[in-house]
N, C-alpha and C positions, 0 to 999 in steps of 0.2 A: 505492502500500500505507501502512494507515496506521500508527501505532505504537503498538504494544499501551499500555495503560494505565497500566503498574509502569513503562515510560521516560520517561514526560512526566514533564515538569521539575514541583514543589510547581503552581507558578503557574496554570497551567489545569488544573488539577483543575476538571473541571466544580465543585465547592460553591463552590472559591474565586471562580468569573467569578462567580457570582452571587451573590454576597457584594459583588464587584466592580463588579457591574451595579445593585445594590440602594445600594451606599454615594456611588457614584458619580449618582446620578438625584438621589440627597438633595441630593447638593453645587450639582447646575447647578439643583435649585430655588432653594434658597437666593442663591448666587448671579444666576440670573435677577432675584427679589424686592430681591435690593439694585440689580441697573442698572435697574432699572424705577424707584425710589424715587429713584435719582440720576440722572436724567431725566426723572421728572416732569412739572416747570415747563421747561420748553424746549416755544418754538411748534412749532407739528407744521397744516402743514396739512391731515394724515385724524388729527386725534388718537386716532382709536377706534384707529386699522392700528398703533399704540403702536410707527409705526420711528425714533422720537427716543431710543430704546432701545439701539437699534444705533448711538450713539454712547460707549455706556458702557460699560470694557473688563469689568466683572461681566460683561453678556451677552454678548460675545466666550467669556470664560470656561465661562459656562452653556454654549455651544454646544458646546465642545469638553468637558466632562463630560456633554453629552450624547452625544455620537461615546463616549466610552467608554463609559457604560454600551448604547449600543447594539451592540459589536461585541464586549462580554462576554457580552451575551446572545445573541447570535449564538451566541458559539463555548460557551457551555452547554447548549443548546438541541442544540446535535449530538448531545452523549454523553447525553444525561438528557432522560427524559420525561415533555413539555410541557404534558401533567396532573401531574407533578412540581414542576418549578421553576417556573409558572408561579403559585401560591400561594404559593411565597416570596416571590415579591415586590411583597407587600402589606406587606410589612415599611416600606415607602415612606409606608404609611399612617400607620406608625408614625412612621420616626425625622422627617418635614419638619414634622411640630407642634412637635415633642420640639427642632430642632435649630436652628424660626424661635422657637422659647420660652429657647435657652441664650443660639442668634446674636446674634438681630434684636432682641430682649425685647421676643418677641410676649405673651404670654396664653392658657392654655388655662385654656376654660370647664371644671365639675365635670365637666361633659354629655362633654365632647371628652376630658377623662380618662376616664370611663367605656369610651367609644367607642375608644379607647387599650386600654383593659386587656381589650376584651369584642376585637378584632384581634387582641390578644398569647395568649390564649387558642386562638380560630380558629384559630392560624398556629401552636400545638402541637399541634390538635388530630388538622389534616393532616395535618404531616406528622411526625405518630408510625408512625401505618404504614408512610410512607415509612422511614425509619430504620428499618424493622426489615426490612422487601423488600431494602433495597441492602446491610444487612448480609449474607442469604442467601446475596447475590451473589459 
């Protein structure tokens, strides 16, 4: 027997889980980049595989956040229609470049800024009908 939605703690709200999935996925990508940067000069028998990255704590932290993102996603899609939840995950396309700009000092070209703006507009367009539908439920 499942728990009624009102009896669930706020943390298990599917929208909170989608946001957690997005934030954890973004953090995982930034940590993975830091792990790759930290180990790029280490010798490797097969450099194309990137196995030297496994020696970095940043890479392992990335794996933890990837798993957190996965479990949050599984929790969210149990209660939300996939057609509603999946488009929201495209917020990662905005958050990863912004995080890399803020935390890694990477640049964002004017074309990328335009792309970020377009993704945000697209997210608002896609999310609006679902927000109205959710209000009626």
